[in-house]
C-alpha positions as CSV (number, residue, x, y, z in Angstrom):
1,M,32.6,87.1,-14.4
2,V,35.1,84.8,-12.8
3,I,36.2,81.8,-14.7
4,R,38.1,79.2,-12.6
5,V,40.7,77.1,-14.1
6,G,43.4,74.6,-13.1
7,G,46.9,75.2,-12.0
8,S,50.2,74.0,-13.6
9,E,53.8,73.7,-12.7
10,M,54.1,77.5,-13.6
11,G,50.9,78.9,-12.1
12,V,47.6,79.1,-13.8
13,D,47.2,76.7,-16.8
14,L,47.1,79.2,-19.6
15,R,45.8,76.9,-22.3
16,Q,42.8,75.9,-20.0
17,G,42.4,79.6,-19.2
18,L,42.1,80.7,-22.8
19,E,40.0,77.8,-23.8
20,A,37.6,78.4,-21.2
21,M,37.3,82.2,-22.0
22,A,36.6,81.2,-25.6
23,T,33.6,79.1,-24.6
24,H,32.2,82.4,-23.3
25,G,32.8,84.2,-26.5
26,I,36.1,85.9,-25.6
27,T,38.4,84.9,-28.5
28,R,40.9,88.1,-28.4
29,V,42.9,88.8,-25.4
30,L,45.5,91.6,-24.8
31,V,48.1,90.5,-22.4
32,E,50.4,92.7,-20.7
33,G,51.9,91.2,-17.8
34,G,55.7,91.2,-18.2
35,A,58.5,89.0,-19.1
36,Q,57.5,86.0,-17.1
37,L,54.0,85.7,-18.7
38,A,55.2,86.5,-22.2
39,A,57.7,83.6,-21.9
40,A,54.7,81.1,-20.5
41,L,52.5,82.3,-23.5
42,L,55.4,81.5,-26.0
43,R,56.5,78.4,-24.3
44,A,52.8,76.9,-24.5
45,D,52.6,78.1,-28.3
46,L,49.5,80.4,-27.4
47,V,50.9,83.7,-29.1
48,D,49.4,84.8,-32.5
49,R,50.1,88.4,-32.6
50,I,52.7,90.7,-30.9
51,A,52.2,94.4,-30.4
52,W,55.4,96.1,-29.5
53,F,56.7,99.5,-28.7
54,H,60.3,100.1,-29.5
55,A,62.3,103.1,-28.0
56,P,65.3,104.5,-29.9
57,S,67.8,103.5,-27.1
58,V,69.5,100.5,-25.9
59,M,69.8,99.4,-22.3
60,G,71.2,95.9,-22.7
61,G,71.6,93.4,-19.7
62,D,70.8,96.2,-17.0
63,G,67.2,96.3,-18.5
64,F,64.3,94.1,-18.0
65,P,63.7,91.4,-20.8
66,A,60.5,91.5,-22.9
67,A,60.4,87.6,-22.3
68,Q,62.2,85.5,-19.8
69,A,63.9,82.4,-21.1
70,F,61.2,79.7,-22.2
71,G,63.1,76.7,-23.4
72,V,64.4,77.7,-26.9
73,T,67.3,75.6,-27.5
74,S,68.3,76.5,-31.1
75,L,67.5,79.2,-33.6
76,A,65.2,76.7,-35.6
77,A,63.1,76.4,-32.5
78,M,62.3,80.0,-32.0
79,P,58.7,81.2,-32.6
80,R,58.7,83.2,-35.8
81,F,56.6,86.2,-36.4
82,V,56.1,88.6,-39.7
83,R,55.9,92.3,-39.2
84,D,52.5,93.6,-40.6
85,A,53.0,97.2,-39.6
86,A,55.6,99.5,-38.2
87,T,53.8,103.0,-36.9
88,P,56.1,105.9,-35.5
89,V,54.6,107.3,-32.3
90,G,56.6,110.3,-31.4
91,A,60.2,109.1,-31.1
92,D,59.1,105.6,-30.6
93,L,58.2,102.7,-33.0
94,F,54.9,100.7,-32.6
95,S,55.3,97.4,-34.6
96,E,52.6,94.7,-35.0
97,F,53.7,91.0,-35.6
98,R,51.6,88.0,-36.5
99,R,52.7,84.4,-36.3
100,A,54.6,83.2,-39.4
101,A,52.8,80.4,-41.2
């Protein structure tokens, strides 16, 4: 199935796309597309849950960010999440977060 949606300054209109999928019964989406897509979803306030693998190492500014800049100008404006679970997976840690109320 192909669902056509409009565009936006940033590319695809994510809200319109998710609403169109919901009309077809798709109410949960796993998004794994990199820092630009993560930032776009956070900017549009479309993130309810985060599933995150953490490695026991630090790369710093030489690495790839989990999310690119998305317009947060203060700590109070950051999206907040609550950790629901943390599960060791080998040397890594898998954490699950939900949007804070």
